[in-house]
C-alpha positions in Angstrom: -7.9 20.0 16.6 -6.6 18.0 19.6 -3.7 15.5 19.5 -2.7 12.7 21.9 0.5 10.7 21.7 2.7 8.6 24.0 5.6 10.4 25.7 8.2 8.5 23.7 6.7 9.5 20.4 9.1 12.4 19.6 12.1 10.3 20.5 11.8 8.3 17.3 14.5 8.8 14.7 14.7 6.7 11.6 18.1 4.9 11.3 17.7 4.4 7.6 20.3 2.0 6.1 21.3 0.8 9.6 17.8 -0.6 10.2 17.8 -4.4 10.7 14.5 -4.8 8.8 13.9 -2.0 6.3 10.3 -0.9 5.9 10.9 -0.7 2.1 10.8 -4.5 1.7 8.5 -7.3 2.5 5.2 -5.5 1.7 3.5 -3.5 -1.0 3.8 0.2 -0.6 0.5 1.9 -1.6 0.6 5.4 -3.1 -2.0 7.9 -2.2 -3.9 9.7 -5.1 -2.2 13.1 -4.5 1.3 11.6 -4.7 0.4 9.6 -7.8 -0.8 12.8 -9.5 2.5 14.5 -8.4 4.6 11.7 -9.7 2.9 11.9 -13.1 4.2 15.5 -13.4 7.8 15.0 -12.5 10.2 15.4 -15.5 13.7 14.2 -16.3 15.4 11.0 -15.4 13.5 10.7 -12.0 10.2 11.2 -13.8 11.1 8.5 -16.3 12.1 6.1 -13.5 8.8 6.8 -11.7 6.8 6.1 -14.8 8.6 2.7 -15.1 8.7 1.7 -11.4 5.1 2.4 -10.5 2.2 0.0 -11.0 -0.2 2.7 -12.1 -3.2 0.3 -12.2 -2.8 -0.8 -8.6 -1.3 2.5 -7.3 1.8 1.1 -5.7 5.6 0.9 -6.2 6.9 -2.1 -8.1 8.9 -4.7 -6.2 11.9 -6.8 -7.1 12.5 -9.8 -4.9 10.2 -8.3 -2.3 12.0 -5.0 -2.3 10.7 -1.6 -3.4 12.1 -0.6 -6.8 13.6 2.5 -5.2 15.4 0.7 -2.4 19.1 0.6 -3.3 21.8 -1.9 -2.3 22.7 0.3 0.8 19.0 0.0 2.0 18.5 3.7 1.2 15.7 5.2 -0.8 16.8 6.5 -4.3 13.5 8.5 -4.5 14.6 10.5 -1.4 18.2 10.7 -2.5 17.2 12.1 -5.9 14.2 14.2 -5.1 14.3 14.9 -1.3 11.7 14.3 1.4 9.0 16.1 -0.6 8.8 13.3 -3.1 7.7 10.7 -0.5 4.1 9.4 -0.8 1.9 9.6 2.3 2.8 6.0 3.4 6.6 6.7 3.3 6.2 10.1 4.8 4.2 9.0 7.8 5.5 5.4 8.6 6.0 4.3 11.4 3.7 6.9 12.7 0.1 5.5 13.1 -2.9 7.8 13.3 -6.3 7.0 14.6 -8.9 9.7 13.7 -11.9 10.7 15.7 -14.0 13.9 15.6 -11.9 16.7 16.8 -9.0 14.4 17.9 -6.1 12.6 16.3 -4.3 9.9 18.3 -0.7 9.4 17.1 1.4 6.5 18.0 4.4 4.5 16.6 4.0 1.2 14.8 5.4 -1.9 16.6 6.4 -3.2 13.2 9.3 -0.8 13.0 12.4 -2.1 14.9 13.4 1.4 16.2 9.8 2.1 17.4 9.6 -1.4 18.9 12.7 -0.6 21.0 11.1 2.5 22.3 7.8 0.7 23.1 9.2 -2.5 24.7 12.4 -1.3 26.3 10.8 1.5 28.2 11.0 1.0 32.0 8.7 3.8 33.1 4.9 3.7 32.7 3.8 5.3 29.4 2.5 8.8 29.8 0.2 10.4 27.2 0.8 14.0 26.0 -2.0 16.3 24.8 -1.6 19.2 22.4 -4.0 21.4 20.4 -3.8 23.7 17.4 -6.2 25.9 15.5 -7.0 23.5 12.7 -10.7 22.8 12.3 -11.9 19.3 11.8 -14.7 18.4 9.4 -17.6 17.1 11.5 -18.1 13.3 11.2 -21.5 12.0 10.1 -23.1 9.8 12.7 -20.2 10.0 15.1 -21.4 8.8 18.5 -19.8 11.2 20.8 -21.5 9.9 23.9 -20.2 6.4 23.2 -16.7 7.8 22.5 -16.5 9.6 25.8 -17.4 6.4 27.6 -14.8 4.5 25.7 -12.2 7.2 26.5 -13.2 7.0 30.2 -13.0 3.2 30.1 -9.6 3.2 28.3 -8.2 5.7 30.9 -9.2 3.3 33.7 -7.8 0.2 31.8 -4.5 2.0 31.2 -4.4 3.0 34.9 -5.1 -0.6 36.0 -2.5 -2.0 33.5 0.2 0.3 34.9 -0.5 -0.5 38.6 2.7 -2.4 39.3 1.8 -3.2 42.8 -0.1 -6.2 41.3 1.1 -9.0 38.9 0.4 -8.4 35.2 -1.8 -11.5 35.0 -4.2 -10.0 37.6 -4.1 -6.6 36.0 -5.0 -8.2 32.6 -7.8 -10.2 34.1 -9.4 -7.1 35.6 -9.2 -5.2 32.2 -10.7 -8.1 30.3 -13.6 -8.3 32.7 -14.1 -4.6 32.6 -14.3 -4.5 28.8 -16.6 -7.6 29.0 -19.0 -5.8 31.3 -18.8 -2.5 29.4 -19.7 -4.5 26.2 -22.9 -5.8 27.9 -24.0 -2.2 28.6 -23.2 -1.2 25.0 -25.2 -4.1 23.6 -28.2 -3.3 25.9 -28.0 0.4 24.9 -27.4 1.1 28.6 -24.4 3.4 28.5 -25.9 5.5 31.3 -24.7 2.6 33.6 -21.1 3.0 32.4 -20.1 5.5 35.1 -21.2 3.3 38.0 -19.4 0.3 36.3 -16.1 2.3 36.1 -16.5 3.4 39.7 -16.9 -0.3 40.7 -13.7 -1.3 38.9 -11.9 1.7 40.4 -12.6 0.4 44.0 -9.7 -1.2 45.9 -11.7 -4.4 46.5 -11.5 -5.3 42.8 -8.0 -6.7 43.3 -8.9 -9.1 46.0 -12.1 -10.2 44.2 -10.4 -11.0 41.0 -7.4 -12.5 42.8 -9.7 -15.0 44.5 -11.5 -15.7 41.3 -8.2 -16.5 39.5 -7.1 -18.7 42.4 -10.4 -20.7 42.2 -10.0 -21.1 38.4 -6.5 -22.3 38.8 -7.7 -25.0 41.2 -10.5 -26.2 38.9 -10.2 -29.7 37.5 -9.4 -29.6 33.8 -7.7 -26.1 34.0 -4.6 -27.3 32.1 -6.7 -28.8 29.3 -8.7 -25.5 29.0 -5.4 -23.6 28.9 -4.0 -25.9 26.1 -7.3 -25.7 24.1 -7.5 -21.9 24.3 -3.8 -21.4 23.4 -4.3 -23.7 20.4 -7.4 -21.8 19.4 -5.5 -18.5 19.5 -2.7 -19.8 17.4 -5.2 -21.3 14.9 -6.4 -17.8 14.1 -3.2 -17.4 12.1 -4.4 -20.1 9.8 -7.2 -17.8 8.6 -5.2 -14.7 8.1 -3.5 -13.6 4.8 0.2 -14.1 4.8 2.2 -10.9 4.1 5.8 -12.3 4.1 7.1 -15.4 2.5 9.0 -16.4 5.6 6.1 -16.1 8.0 4.5 -19.6 7.7 7.8 -21.5 8.1 8.6 -19.4 11.2 5.1 -19.9 12.6 5.1 -23.6 12.0 8.4 -24.0 13.7 7.2 -22.0 16.8 4.0 -24.1 17.1 5.8 -27.4 16.9 8.3 -26.2 19.5 5.5 -25.1 21.9 3.5 -28.3 21.3 6.4 -30.6 22.0 7.7 -28.7 25.0 7.2 -30.4 28.4 5.6 -28.5 31.3 8.3 -26.3 32.8 9.2 -26.6 36.4 9.2 -23.4 38.5 12.9 -22.4 38.1 13.0 -22.4 34.3 9.6 -20.6 34.1 11.1 -17.9 36.4 14.0 -17.7 34.0 11.7 -17.0 31.1 9.8 -14.4 33.1 13.1 -12.7 33.7 13.5 -12.3 30.0 10.0 -11.5 28.9 9.1 -9.4 32.0 5.9 -8.1 33.4 6.9 -4.6 32.3 7.3 -5.8 28.7 3.8 -7.4 28.8 2.5 -4.2 30.3 4.0 -2.0 27.6 2.6 -4.2 24.8 -0.9 -4.2 26.3 -0.7 -0.4 26.8 0.4 0.0 23.2 -2.4 -2.2 21.8 -5.1 -0.6 24.0 -4.1 2.9 23.3 -3.9 2.3 19.6 -7.2 0.3 19.1 -9.6 0.4 22.0 -11.4 3.7 21.2 -11.9 2.5 17.6 -14.8 0.7 19.1 -16.8 3.9 18.5 -17.0 2.8 14.8 -18.1 -0.8 15.4 -19.4 -0.9 19.0 -17.1 -3.7 20.0 -15.1 -2.6 23.0 -14.6 -6.1 24.3 -13.3 -7.2 20.9 -10.7 -4.5 21.0 -9.6 -5.6 24.5 -9.5 -9.2 23.3 -7.4 -8.2 20.3 -5.0 -6.3 22.6 -4.7 -9.3 24.9 -4.2 -11.7 22.0 -1.4 -9.6 20.6 0.5 -9.5 23.9 -0.1 -13.3 24.5 0.9 -14.4 21.0 4.0 -12.3 20.9 5.0 -13.7 24.4 4.5 -17.3 23.3 6.4 -16.8 20.0 9.2 -15.5 22.2 8.9 -18.5 24.4 9.3 -20.8 21.4 12.5 -19.0 20.6 13.7 -19.3 24.2 12.9 -23.0 24.3 15.2 -23.5 21.3 17.9 -21.2 22.7 17.7 -20.1 26.4 20.5 -17.6 25.7 18.4 -15.3 23.5 18.4 -11.6 24.4 15.9 -8.8 24.3 16.8 -8.3 20.6 14.9 -11.5 19.9 11.9 -10.1 21.7 12.0 -7.0 19.6 12.4 -8.9 16.3 9.5 -11.2 17.3 7.2 -8.3 18.1 8.0 -6.6 14.8 7.3 -9.8 12.9 3.9 -10.3 14.6 3.0 -6.6 14.0 3.9 -6.8 10.3 1.7 -9.8 9.7 -1.3 -8.7 11.7 -1.4 -5.0 12.1 -0.5 -4.1 8.5 -3.4 -5.8 7.0 -6.9 -4.3 7.6 -8.3 -7.6 6.6 -6.2 -9.5 9.2 -7.2 -7.1 12.0 -10.9 -7.3 11.1 -10.8 -11.1 10.8 -8.9 -11.6 14.0 -11.3 -9.5 16.0 -14.2 -11.3 14.3 -12.8 -14.8 15.2 -12.1 -13.7 18.8 -15.8 -12.9 19.1 -16.4 -16.7 19.4 -17.3 -17.0 23.1 -17.3 -20.8 23.0 -13.6 -20.7 22.2 -12.6 -17.4 23.7 -14.9 -16.8 26.7 -13.7 -14.7 29.6 -12.7 -17.7 31.7 -10.9 -19.3 28.7 -8.8 -16.2 28.5 -8.3 -16.2 32.2 -6.8 -19.7 32.0 -3.9 -18.2 30.0 -3.0 -15.8 32.8 
């Protein structure tokens, strides 16, 4: 079995009770079948408490005021304190580690929803490197796994990550090139013409790609109605939230406040805009895009939607940035802590619901609202 993870992965250390937003509150903790079976067999006072504090029908821990029944007043886990790490269910044992599974490969990352992980992801100054290991474990072959498609997705993702990390160009230009690359790759997937993928990637690797897309973005910026297109596309992206399930009770008030702030904000002159760019830097935008692309792009092997994965990655970066902008418009003295908190908040609402991830990608497929040039207008 092969494994891939970002270079900062092993730096993660849970800070337990010192965490500013414990993972044991705010969402339902599902229990895997093996752990449920184990909990049924535990005796004594811990066994009695487990029997009372588990919703056996739904397979999850009970909650009180949005907090897991085993989370004590010091924000520590009584289940761990009484029974040790071996009593954790799979969710508690693995979070914030996130695993994407492919035939013969496990890709392991950290979830942006964890404050400590978010700090590692967003505050990193150097480009992310990906480490590869291997062990002797054998994987069960996947039925109908399209290995040819997967290798082309891996090749495309490697190039996308290389483009995103080329800091000799502004992040807007890098993002535009990656969106276009995924768009063109999708056309070949849809036409069942993956044999053309290598030549496509070679074209996007050529030095001339930068000047070509730079000129294209300049022309789009000069087009009449550009500001209206930008406003319309931004509103369309935020409207996606209206279709998603809400996981935390404070999410809608927070989101409504941010949208009102952005809607009522005047166009910023150059100097204040530079001030915001100094807070939410190109490096932060890069790290977010790299995080989303690494985590989700190759999952297109299961649904054939590489462009949708790239759109999802771009939308994540853009929406987090604009939510931070709303915070900054209300208080120009915010710090990077606000950025981390905002990124965690977004990730908890979007990434920790399979329904939300699926629906968001489905809605982004609307080319009339989220066409390539519409997305370019936001860059």
